[in-house]
C-alpha positions as CSV (number, residue, x, y, z in Angstrom):
1,M,213.2,76.7,47.1
2,T,214.9,77.4,43.7
3,E,216.2,80.7,42.6
4,G,213.4,81.0,40.1
5,T,210.8,80.4,42.7
6,R,212.4,83.0,45.0
7,K,212.3,85.6,42.2
8,L,208.6,84.8,41.5
9,I,207.5,85.2,45.1
10,H,209.3,88.6,45.3
11,D,208.1,89.8,41.9
12,P,205.5,92.6,42.6
13,M,203.6,91.4,39.5
14,W,202.9,88.1,41.2
15,G,201.0,89.7,44.0
16,L,198.9,91.8,41.5
17,M,198.2,88.8,39.5
18,E,196.9,86.9,42.6
19,D,194.5,89.9,43.1
20,V,193.4,89.7,39.5
21,L,192.7,86.0,39.6
22,Y,191.0,86.1,42.9
23,F,188.7,88.9,41.6
24,A,187.9,86.9,38.5
25,I,187.0,83.7,40.5
26,R,185.0,85.7,43.1
27,H,182.9,87.6,40.4
28,K,182.8,84.8,38.0
29,C,184.4,86.7,35.1
30,V,187.2,86.2,32.8
31,V,190.5,88.0,32.3
32,D,191.7,89.4,29.0
33,P,194.6,86.9,28.3
34,D,196.2,89.3,25.7
35,G,196.2,92.4,27.9
36,C,196.9,91.0,31.3
37,R,200.6,91.2,31.4
38,S,200.8,94.5,29.8
39,Y,198.1,95.9,32.1
40,L,200.0,94.6,35.1
41,E,203.2,96.2,33.9
42,S,201.4,99.5,33.4
43,Y,199.9,99.2,36.9
44,I,203.4,98.8,38.4
45,R,204.7,101.7,36.3
46,N,201.9,104.2,36.5
47,G,200.0,103.4,39.7
48,P,196.7,101.8,40.7
49,C,194.6,102.6,37.7
50,S,196.0,103.9,34.5
51,C,192.5,104.2,33.0
52,D,191.0,106.5,35.7
53,K,193.3,108.3,38.3
54,E,190.3,108.7,40.6
55,R,190.2,104.9,41.1
56,L,192.7,104.0,44.0
57,C,193.0,100.3,43.3
58,C,192.7,97.5,40.7
59,P,190.4,95.6,40.6
60,C,188.4,98.6,41.6
61,D,185.1,98.7,43.4
62,Q,183.3,99.9,40.3
63,A,184.3,96.9,38.2
64,P,181.5,94.4,39.3
65,A,178.9,97.0,38.3
66,E,180.7,97.7,35.0
67,L,180.8,94.0,34.2
68,K,177.0,93.8,34.6
69,R,176.3,96.9,32.7
70,N,178.9,96.8,29.9
71,A,180.1,93.1,30.0
72,K,183.6,94.5,30.8
73,C,185.3,96.9,33.2
74,L,186.5,100.3,32.2
75,C,190.0,99.1,31.4
76,G,188.9,95.9,29.7
77,L,190.9,93.6,31.9
78,F,187.8,91.8,33.1
79,W,185.0,90.5,31.0
80,S,181.7,89.1,32.0
81,S,182.2,85.9,29.8
82,Y,184.3,84.6,27.0
83,E,181.4,85.2,24.7
84,A,181.4,88.9,25.6
85,Y,185.1,89.0,25.1
């Protein structure tokens, strides 16, 4: 294993990115390519949801319903389609 690979595996952002991508695949939605990294950095710095302190995780339980209703989740990280984005 290279030093770069070792750093990637231990990077907390990597685990969050896996969660984001898994959610997008599972719910057949797209991830905002421009805001993804800054959103993940904010998540690490500020906690689970910088958009709504009542939400305890991201992706949150409300996101699938928001995608259907608004074509995006509250924070704008997930979108229902590229056309909606």
